[in-house]
N, C-alpha and C positions, 0 to 999 in steps of 0.2 A: 504493499499500499505504499502512497504516496505521504511523504514527509511533509512537502510544503501545502499546509493546511490554512493559514493565516490570509490575511486580508493585503493589497498593498491600495496604496495611493494610484492616483492616475500618473502622476507626473514618473513614479517607480513603472507601473507597467510600463509606459515609452521609452523607461530607459531601458527594461530588460528586453521588449520586442525591439528595440533598433539594436542592441547587442547581440540577440539572437539573429537577427537576419544579418549583418555583418559578419558572426561567426561564421553562417550557413556559408557566406560568399565563401569569405576566407578558406573554409576545411573543406569545401567540395570539390575545386579543383586540384587541392593539395592530395586529396585522397584519389582523383583521376589521374595523377602523376603515377601512381602505383599500380592502377588496373588497366590490362590490355587494351586495345584495340578494342571495339565492338562496333560492328557493320549491318544494318540490317536493311533490305533494300533501297541500298548505297546512301541510307541515312547514317551518321554516327552519332553514336546514342550511349558513348560512355560518359561523358561530362553528365550527360542528364541524369545518366543510373548513379553518379557521382555524388548529385546534389538530393538525391532522394536519399542515399546512404546519410548524407551528411543532415538532412531536415529529420530524419529518424533518430539519431544522436543526438541532436540538439534538442529537438521533443523529451527525448528521455529525460533528459538532465533537468530541463524547466520542470518535468513531470515529479521528479525526485524533490530536485529542493532549488527555486526557481531563481535566487541568488548566487547558484552556482555557475551559473552564466556569463558573470562578471569575472571570474577568474578565468575560466574554460577561455574567453575573447583575450583575455590580458597573457592567456600562455599560448592562444595560436600567434596571435600577434610579435611576442617575443622570439617563436622560433623561426617568424617571417624574416627578423630583424637579424638575428643568429646568421641563417641561412645566406643572405646577403652578404654580411662580413665573409664567410665560407665558401661564397660565390655556386649556391645552390639554388633550391627551388624559394624565390621569392616574390614581393608583391608585383612585378612586373611581371610575372610567368602568369602568376592569376589572372591578370588582366588580359594578357595575348590568350591564355586558352580561352576564355569566355570568346575573344574574337574570332578564335582559330573554328571555334564550335561554329557560330555564326554563318563564318566565311565559306568553311569546308561545308557546310550544308545547302547554304543557300546562292552564294555568288559566285562562287570558282567553278567552272567548268573544266570537263576534260576536251581536249579537243584533238581529235586522232588527225594525222596525220595522213593524206591521201597519196601517195607518191607509187612510183616505181617498187619499192620496197613492200607497200603491202601491196600493192595488187599483182606484180610479176616477180615473185621471190628467187625463181630459178634463174630469171634475165642477168641477176644482178652477181653470181655466184661466181664466173670465171673473167669477168670482163677485166681489163688492165690487170693481168695477173702478175707483172714486175712489181708494181709499187703495194699490190697486196702482201705479194711474198716478203718484198723488201720490209716493210711493217711489221708484220709478222715475227720474224727474224728478230728482230728488237724487243720484241715483249719479254721481258722475264721478271713473274711475281716471286720466284726464290730467289732472286739475289739477297742477300744479309742487307745489304745497304738498305735497298729497297723495303725490305720487309721493316729494318727496325725505323726508317724515315715512317712509315702508313700506318706503324703502331702508336708511335708517338704521337702526329698529328691528329688520329683519331681521337683522340684522348682529350683534345683542344678545347671542343664545344660539345656542350647539351648534354652532359655526363648526366643532369638531373632529370632528364627525361627518358634514360636507359630503362628504368623498369618498365616504362611503357612501350616502348618502341623497338628496342631490343638492338638489336646489329644494326638496325636502320638508324642510330643515333651516332653510331661509329664512320658509318660510309657516308653520310651527309657532314661531319665533321671532318672527315680527310678529305669532301669535296669543299668544302669551303674555305679551309687553309689554303687549296692548290689554286683554288680559282684566286684568292686572295694577293696570292703572292706571285703568280705568275707571268711574268712580261714577254710580250712578244718580239722576237729577233727572227728576221728574215733571213732565209737560206740564200747562198750565192749564187746558186741556182736551183727552183723550187723542185723538191721532191728527189734531189739527187741524193740528200745525206739525211737519213734516220738516226735521231739521239736513242741511246737506250734510258731506262727512265734514272739507272744510275747518274748515265752522264747528266741530265737535266738536274736532278738533283745538286750534285759537286759542282756544278755550274752557276746554281744560283737560281734556277727556276725560271731559263730561259731558255724562249726559241719557239718555233712556230707552230701550225696546228696540228703538222701531224706530232710533233714530240710530243706535245701536250696529249695528245690522243695517247700515245704509248706510255707516258708517263701515268696519267691518270687510272689508266686498263690497269696498269701493272701493280700498281700503287691498290687499287682496290681491291686487285684478283688475290693479293698478298694477305687479304684482311676477312675473304671468304666469300667476296660479291662475285657473280658472274656477269660479262661486261662483251663490248663488243665495238668493232668501228666501224663507223657509215662516211664513206667517201662520198661526197657530192662535189656537181662543177667548181672546183675552185677553192677547197676545203675538206676537211674533215673533222669530226668531232666522235667523242666516247660518246657509248650508251649504256644505262647499267638495266640491270633485269630484274623487274619488280616482282614477277610472278603473275598468277590468275587474278581477275576482276579483283577479288574480295584484297590480296595481298595489293594491287594497284588502289585501292582505296585506302588502305593504310595508309603506304606511301604517301597518296597527296594527301590526307591530314595532316603527315609527318614535315610535308614539305609547308603547308598553309601553316601551321605553328611555329618551325622554327625557323623560316624565313618571312617573317611579319610585314616588313619594310623592302618594299612599295608592297601595297595588299596584292597579293596573288589573284588575278582574275580566270587566266587559264594556262592548264597544263598540257604543255603537247606531249604527244608520246606517238608510239606505234603499237600495233597490236593485231597479229597475226595467230589464228588458232587456239587465243585463249593464251596468248603469251603476249605480256605488257611491257614495254620498254620506253625511259624518255631519258630523254640526252643529259651529257653534263657537259656541254660546251662552253669554253672558257669566255664566247663573246657573251653569256647569260649569267644574270647576278645569281641565280638561283635554278638549282633540277628543275628540268622541263621548262627551261624556255622556249621563246621560239627560235625555230632554226634559220640559217642565212639563205639557205634557197631548199627543195626539195626535187632539185634534180640528182636523183642516186643515181652513179653508174658502179659504184663495186660495196661490198660487205665483208668485212672481213671477222670472220666468226672466230673466237677464240676459246 
């Protein structure tokens, strides 16, 4: 039976109700950060379920003893402040998660790219064999320098979301570091020289689109991702395998949440036979950004 039998003034009830609401708003996304993504018919509902769970917790606390909400609210705020100091889940993440839920469910669309890669996949497998072979030979995800570099920078960002998105946070952290540091340097004669990932790491992350693609795919594969390289007219870019439709929806929500600025309106992808891929081009500020063009002439499967 509830202990809280006393009557409270109007001002006290307003205070308790306000703190209950604020506690719920802070507690729900924090609970959600430890909850696996839940997608139902394309809707991301894990945060909504976390809100329900938070509401139950707050209601039970009020039912037992209403003034308990005051120390609980202070405790939740203290955890957020401590997390701010330790660079973990903070007030910023709370706001970002709510925005991500709304944006992921209402505002962001998937934009399937219809090009030769989607329409005629067999046509692109053997075209320009020399370029394809030259790039494939330079990809080495078992190199110790590549592996150590990748592990280090897969831990730079988004660790507070690891319980929720798992390995995706490692892939996106590595993408963010490489794309944030990579500088374009033109070859003396285009496509004549392909640098290994180790060379690009040792030269300070400089090179052209071919070198970036080799670097990105080698590094991501060294931490367990599946990748490929797409060659288009005048350009090359890496793609990351997301999985099936359900896994793509989780990847999409992770991108919306972890790359909030600018707001994600569309995520461009390739899909064939239920397999979803997004590009990791250095020209894009986030995974799944628009490609430079859709004139695909070769596909390097790895």
